[in-house]
C-alpha positions as CSV (number, residue, x, y, z in Angstrom):
1,M,91.4,52.3,136.8
2,Q,95.3,52.4,137.2
3,L,97.6,54.4,135.0
4,L,100.9,52.9,134.2
5,A,104.1,53.1,131.9
6,V,106.2,50.0,131.5
7,G,109.2,49.9,129.2
8,L,112.9,50.4,128.5
9,N,115.1,53.0,127.1
10,H,118.7,54.0,126.2
11,T,119.5,54.3,130.0
12,T,118.2,51.0,131.0
13,A,119.0,48.6,128.1
14,P,121.6,48.3,125.3
15,V,120.8,48.6,121.7
16,S,121.1,44.9,121.4
17,L,118.0,44.5,123.7
18,R,116.1,47.6,122.5
19,E,116.1,46.2,118.9
20,Q,114.3,43.1,120.0
21,L,111.4,45.1,121.4
22,A,111.4,47.7,118.6
23,L,108.2,48.1,116.6
24,A,107.9,49.7,113.2
25,P,104.9,52.2,112.8
26,D,102.8,49.8,110.9
27,Q,103.2,47.2,113.8
28,L,102.0,49.5,116.6
29,G,98.3,49.1,116.0
30,Q,98.4,45.4,116.1
31,A,100.5,45.5,119.4
32,V,98.1,47.8,120.9
33,V,95.2,45.5,120.2
34,A,97.3,42.6,121.6
35,A,97.9,44.5,124.9
36,R,94.2,45.2,125.4
37,A,93.4,41.5,124.7
38,W,96.1,40.5,127.2
39,F,94.4,42.7,130.0
40,E,91.0,41.4,129.1
41,R,92.2,37.8,129.4
42,I,93.1,38.6,133.1
43,D,90.0,40.7,133.9
44,A,87.0,40.3,131.6
45,R,85.5,43.5,132.6
46,G,87.5,45.1,129.7
47,G,87.6,48.9,129.1
48,D,91.5,48.8,129.3
49,E,93.3,51.5,127.4
50,A,96.7,51.1,125.8
51,A,99.3,53.0,123.6
52,I,102.8,52.0,122.5
53,L,105.7,54.3,121.8
54,S,108.7,52.8,119.9
55,T,111.7,54.7,118.8
56,C,115.4,54.0,118.5
57,N,115.9,54.8,122.0
58,R,112.8,53.4,123.7
59,T,109.8,51.0,123.7
60,E,107.0,51.8,126.2
61,L,103.6,50.6,126.9
62,Y,101.3,53.3,128.4
63,A,98.0,51.9,129.8
64,A,95.0,52.5,131.9
65,S,93.7,49.2,133.4
66,Q,91.8,47.6,136.1
67,V,93.3,44.3,136.2
68,P,94.7,43.3,139.8
69,D,98.3,43.9,139.0
70,P,98.6,45.9,135.8
71,L,102.3,46.7,136.1
72,D,103.2,43.0,136.3
73,A,100.7,42.2,133.5
74,S,102.2,44.9,131.3
75,A,105.8,43.6,131.8
76,H,104.8,40.0,131.1
77,F,102.9,41.2,128.0
78,L,106.1,42.8,126.6
79,A,108.1,39.7,127.2
80,D,105.4,37.4,125.7
81,Y,104.6,39.6,122.7
82,H,108.2,39.8,121.7
83,Q,109.0,36.2,122.6
84,L,111.6,37.1,125.2
85,N,112.5,35.4,128.5
86,Y,110.9,37.5,131.2
87,S,113.5,37.0,133.8
88,E,116.1,38.4,131.4
89,L,113.9,41.3,130.3
90,R,112.7,42.4,133.7
91,P,115.9,44.0,135.1
92,H,115.9,46.4,132.1
93,L,112.3,47.5,132.6
94,Y,111.0,50.4,134.4
95,M,107.6,50.0,135.8
96,L,105.9,53.4,136.7
97,P,102.4,53.5,138.3
98,Q,99.9,56.5,138.5
99,R,101.6,59.9,139.1
100,D,105.1,58.4,138.2
101,A,103.6,57.2,134.7
102,V,102.1,60.6,134.1
103,R,105.3,62.5,135.0
104,H,107.3,60.1,132.7
105,A,104.9,60.7,129.8
106,F,105.2,64.5,130.2
107,R,109.1,64.3,130.4
108,V,109.3,62.1,127.4
109,A,107.1,64.5,125.4
110,S,109.2,67.4,126.6
111,G,112.6,65.8,125.4
112,L,113.7,65.6,129.1
113,D,114.2,61.8,128.9
114,S,115.8,61.7,125.5
115,M,119.4,60.8,124.7
116,V,119.6,64.3,123.2
117,L,118.2,66.5,126.0
118,G,115.6,68.7,124.7
119,E,115.3,67.3,121.2
120,P,112.1,67.9,119.5
121,Q,111.6,64.8,117.4
122,I,110.3,62.7,120.2
123,L,107.1,64.9,120.4
124,G,106.2,64.1,116.8
125,Q,107.0,60.3,117.4
126,M,104.8,60.3,120.5
127,K,101.9,62.1,118.5
128,D,102.2,59.5,115.7
129,A,102.1,56.7,118.3
130,V,98.9,58.2,119.9
131,R,97.3,58.5,116.6
132,L,97.9,54.8,115.7
133,A,96.8,53.7,119.1
134,D,93.5,55.8,118.7
135,A,93.0,54.2,115.3
136,A,93.5,50.8,116.9
137,G,90.8,51.6,119.6
138,G,93.5,51.7,122.4
139,L,92.6,55.2,123.7
140,G,89.9,56.0,126.2
141,T,89.3,58.9,128.4
142,Y,92.3,58.5,130.7
143,L,95.0,58.1,128.1
144,H,93.5,60.6,125.7
145,Q,93.5,63.3,128.4
146,M,97.0,62.4,129.5
147,F,98.5,62.6,126.0
148,Q,96.8,65.8,125.2
149,R,98.2,67.3,128.3
150,S,101.6,65.8,127.5
151,F,101.6,67.6,124.2
152,S,100.5,70.8,125.9
153,V,103.3,70.6,128.5
154,A,105.9,70.0,125.9
155,K,104.8,73.1,124.0
156,E,104.8,75.2,127.2
157,I,108.3,73.9,128.1
158,R,109.6,74.6,124.6
159,S,108.3,78.1,124.6
160,T,109.1,79.2,128.1
161,T,112.5,77.5,128.8
162,E,115.8,77.1,126.9
163,I,115.7,73.3,127.2
164,G,116.6,72.9,123.5
165,A,119.4,75.6,123.5
166,H,123.0,74.4,122.9
167,S,121.9,70.9,122.2
168,V,123.9,68.7,119.9
169,S,121.8,66.6,117.6
170,M,122.5,63.0,116.6
171,A,123.2,64.3,113.1
172,A,125.7,66.9,114.3
173,A,127.4,64.2,116.4
174,A,127.8,62.1,113.3
175,V,129.5,64.8,111.6
176,R,131.9,65.3,114.5
177,L,132.8,61.6,114.7
178,S,133.4,61.5,110.9
179,Q,135.9,64.4,111.3
180,R,138.0,62.3,113.6
181,I,138.6,59.8,110.7
182,F,138.6,62.1,107.8
183,D,140.2,65.5,108.1
184,K,138.5,66.8,105.0
185,I,134.8,66.0,104.5
186,P,134.9,67.8,101.2
187,E,137.1,65.0,99.8
188,Q,134.6,62.2,100.8
189,N,131.7,60.4,99.2
190,V,128.8,60.1,101.6
191,L,126.1,57.5,101.4
192,F,122.7,57.8,103.3
193,I,120.5,54.7,103.6
194,G,116.9,55.5,104.3
195,A,114.9,58.7,103.6
196,G,113.1,59.2,106.9
197,E,113.4,62.3,109.3
198,M,116.6,61.3,111.0
199,I,118.3,60.8,107.6
200,E,117.1,64.1,106.4
201,L,118.7,65.7,109.4
202,C,122.0,63.9,108.7
203,V,121.9,64.9,105.0
204,T,121.4,68.5,106.0
205,H,124.4,68.5,108.4
206,F,126.8,66.6,106.0
207,A,125.8,68.7,103.1
208,A,126.9,71.8,105.0
209,Q,130.4,70.2,104.9
210,S,130.3,70.2,101.1
211,P,131.3,66.5,100.6
212,L,132.5,65.3,97.3
213,S,129.1,63.6,96.6
214,V,125.9,62.8,98.3
215,T,124.0,59.5,97.5
216,V,120.6,58.3,99.1
217,A,119.8,54.7,98.9
218,N,116.2,53.9,99.6
219,R,113.6,51.2,99.0
220,T,111.3,53.7,97.3
221,M,113.4,55.3,94.5
222,E,111.2,58.3,94.1
223,R,111.5,59.4,97.7
224,G,115.1,58.8,97.7
225,E,115.4,61.0,94.6
226,Q,113.4,63.8,96.2
227,L,115.7,64.0,99.2
228,A,119.0,63.5,97.2
229,H,118.1,66.2,94.6
230,R,117.5,68.8,97.3
231,Y,121.2,68.7,98.1
232,G,122.5,68.1,94.6
233,G,123.0,64.4,95.1
234,S,121.8,61.2,93.4
235,A,119.7,58.2,94.5
236,I,120.2,54.4,94.2
237,R,118.1,51.5,95.1
238,L,118.8,49.4,98.4
239,A,119.2,46.4,95.9
240,D,122.2,48.2,94.3
241,L,124.1,48.3,97.7
242,P,126.2,45.3,97.1
243,D,127.7,46.7,94.0
244,Q,127.9,50.3,95.1
245,L,129.0,50.1,98.8
246,A,132.8,50.3,98.0
247,R,132.4,53.8,96.5
248,Y,131.6,55.4,99.7
249,D,133.8,56.7,102.5
250,I,131.1,57.7,104.9
251,I,127.8,55.6,105.3
252,I,124.9,56.7,107.5
253,S,122.0,54.3,107.8
254,C,118.6,54.7,109.5
255,T,115.7,52.5,108.1
256,A,112.8,50.7,109.5
257,S,114.0,47.3,108.4
258,S,113.5,44.5,110.9
259,L,116.7,42.8,109.6
260,P,120.2,44.1,108.9
261,L,120.7,45.5,105.5
262,I,124.4,45.4,105.4
263,G,126.2,42.2,106.6
264,L,129.8,41.4,107.5
265,G,130.5,39.7,104.2
266,L,129.4,42.7,102.1
267,V,131.6,45.1,104.1
268,E,134.5,42.8,103.9
269,R,134.2,42.8,100.1
270,A,133.9,46.5,100.1
271,V,137.0,47.0,102.2
272,K,139.0,44.7,100.0
273,A,137.8,46.6,96.8
274,R,138.8,49.9,98.5
275,R,142.3,48.5,99.2
276,H,141.7,49.0,102.9
277,K,140.9,52.7,102.7
278,P,138.9,53.5,105.9
279,I,135.1,53.4,106.0
280,F,133.2,55.6,108.6
281,M,129.8,54.0,109.3
282,V,126.9,55.2,111.6
283,D,124.0,53.0,112.3
284,L,121.2,55.0,113.8
285,A,118.5,52.3,113.3
286,V,116.9,50.2,116.0
287,P,116.7,47.2,115.1
288,R,120.1,47.8,113.6
289,D,120.8,48.1,109.8
290,I,124.4,47.0,110.0
291,E,125.4,43.8,111.5
292,P,127.4,44.5,114.7
293,E,130.2,42.0,113.7
294,V,131.3,44.7,111.1
295,A,132.9,46.7,113.9
296,R,135.6,44.0,114.2
297,L,137.0,44.9,110.7
298,D,140.3,46.8,111.1
299,D,139.5,49.5,108.3
300,V,135.9,50.1,109.4
301,F,134.8,52.6,112.1
302,L,131.2,51.6,113.0
303,Y,129.2,53.7,115.6
304,T,125.7,52.9,116.9
305,V,123.1,55.2,118.2
306,D,124.4,54.6,121.8
307,D,127.9,55.6,120.8
308,L,126.6,59.0,119.4
309,G,124.7,59.4,122.7
310,K,127.9,59.9,124.4
311,V,128.9,62.7,122.1
312,V,125.6,64.6,122.3
313,Q,126.0,65.2,126.1
314,T,128.2,68.1,125.3
315,G,126.7,71.3,126.6
316,L,124.5,69.5,129.2
317,E,125.8,71.6,132.0
318,S,124.6,74.8,130.3
319,R,121.0,73.5,130.2
320,Q,120.6,72.3,133.8
321,A,118.9,75.6,134.8
322,A,116.3,75.0,132.0
323,V,115.9,71.4,133.1
324,A,115.0,72.5,136.6
325,Q,112.5,75.0,135.3
326,A,110.9,72.4,133.0
327,E,110.7,69.8,136.0
328,S,108.9,72.4,138.0
329,I,106.4,73.0,135.2
330,I,105.9,69.2,134.7
331,E,105.3,68.7,138.4
332,T,102.5,71.4,138.4
333,R,100.8,69.8,135.4
334,V,101.2,66.3,136.9
335,Q,99.2,67.5,139.9
336,S,96.6,69.1,137.7
337,Y,96.1,65.8,135.8
338,M,95.9,63.7,138.9
339,S,93.3,66.0,140.3
340,W,91.3,65.4,137.2
341,V,91.7,61.7,137.6
342,D,90.5,61.9,141.3
343,D,87.4,63.8,140.0
344,R,86.8,61.1,137.4
345,A,86.9,58.5,140.1
346,I,83.7,60.0,141.8
347,V,81.7,60.5,138.6
348,P,79.9,57.0,138.9
349,L,79.0,57.9,142.5
350,I,77.6,61.3,141.5
351,Q,75.7,59.6,138.6
352,D,74.3,57.0,141.0
353,L,73.2,59.7,143.5
354,Q,71.5,61.7,140.7
355,E,69.7,58.5,139.5
356,T,68.5,57.7,143.0
357,S,67.4,61.3,143.8
358,E,65.5,61.3,140.5
359,T,63.7,58.0,141.4
360,I,62.7,59.6,144.8
361,R,61.5,62.8,143.1
362,M,59.4,61.0,140.5
363,Q,57.8,58.7,143.1
364,E,56.8,61.7,145.4
365,M,55.6,63.6,142.3
366,E,53.3,60.7,141.3
367,R,52.0,60.5,144.9
368,A,51.3,64.2,144.9
369,R,49.4,63.9,141.4
370,K,47.2,61.2,142.9
371,M,46.4,63.4,145.9
372,L,45.5,66.3,143.7
373,A,43.3,64.0,141.6
374,K,41.4,63.0,144.6
375,G,40.7,66.7,145.3
376,E,43.1,67.2,148.1
377,D,43.9,70.9,149.1
378,V,47.1,72.1,147.3
379,D,48.9,73.2,150.5
380,V,48.2,69.8,152.0
381,V,49.8,68.1,148.9
382,L,52.8,70.4,149.0
383,E,53.3,69.8,152.7
384,A,53.2,65.9,152.0
385,L,55.4,66.3,149.0
386,S,58.2,68.2,150.9
387,K,57.9,66.0,153.9
388,G,58.1,62.8,151.7
389,L,61.2,64.1,149.8
390,T,63.0,65.0,153.1
391,A,62.2,61.7,154.7
392,K,63.5,59.6,151.8
393,F,66.6,61.7,151.4
394,L,67.4,61.5,155.1
395,H,66.6,57.8,155.4
396,G,70.0,56.6,154.1
397,P,72.0,58.8,156.4
398,R,69.8,58.1,159.5
399,Q,70.2,54.3,158.9
400,A,73.9,54.6,158.5
401,L,74.3,56.5,161.7
402,H,72.2,53.9,163.6
403,Q,74.1,51.0,162.2
404,A,77.6,52.5,162.7
405,K,79.7,52.0,165.8
406,G,82.6,53.7,167.5
407,D,84.9,55.6,165.2
408,E,82.8,55.0,162.1
409,R,79.8,56.6,163.8
410,A,82.0,59.6,164.9
411,H,83.3,60.0,161.4
412,L,79.8,60.0,160.0
413,A,78.6,62.5,162.6
414,N,81.4,64.9,161.6
415,L,80.8,64.3,157.8
416,L,77.0,64.7,157.5
417,P,76.7,68.3,158.6
418,H,79.1,69.1,155.7
419,L,77.1,67.1,153.3
420,F,73.7,68.8,154.3
421,R,74.9,72.2,155.0
422,N,72.6,74.9,153.5
423,R,74.6,76.8,150.7
424,R,72.9,80.0,150.2
């Protein structure tokens, strides 16, 4: 069984490609089932494990598989499942086997592979992905153990290092960028589209600047109202955006929609209605909520999640010591997990030895019972039992030595004394 991680992230692919591989939470289970079926078509033995993590910054397939080339199979699955040209996708993919895959999972869970170094949200996203993979039947012994250790490593790094210290969140970066366009946030009307965790963080940061108004637009009105009311704001439906958009100076969007919610024509009408007063827009969604063509408008300042990534690099130098400490912890835990994997590999052999030994024992016990039933002396029976067991246990090693030649015989000769050494 080979462990692997295949995927792309913010360092290997632009948002325009990442959004083509992005999966909403309610799509992950189906994708996990499809991945396992893909492996099984290649190797009918089955038993393959799979889990998929998909966020605004990455889409990754984790698997434990026994197909001949699981890395290549996984890469082709991602292309096929998302109906993408493999040759165009392949240059953006990282394909990590065994130890490298485990190390990657540990780094992702710990926030070391995030756009915002040390950010904690990824751990919750990974836990959700693992839960959904488990519900879809994707987890087996190997991935379950790997992910549980990932969560443990992330907790250890969070509690023993300062990896999250001085970090600038995406929400804080959005505030910083908006201040480049508007000197006074308290004079601006702010619209948040969506009501998920990222939007909640953004609302918190912008509310601290005391804007003129806070509005939340969400598909579910009740959830939008709950978030807005916590900050003294109001809520509208997504369907109201065409009529309301021109009212807002700052617009932050992050939904799970598979298609853009705000198109070029809608923004053009809003700019005209505002008499060309600037609009600051941040699209944190992947796939994107705002059509990229909107950025071409003169009075619109549109930033994507990748644009904000450049801002959040501030303070990176002050966290390098913590990164080194975290990497050291991860390396130790990777070694521990791989040792566990190695131990798992010999479990079938040990089980086979135990079954063979039990068969030999039962055969000799039956022979001894028959001797006793015939009235044989107990000492004679015990002698025969012990000799019979010894002879049968040594039959395999003796035969192997006789059949072996050259270096193989020398290797067996050195190995057998260790196997049969008396441990008192």
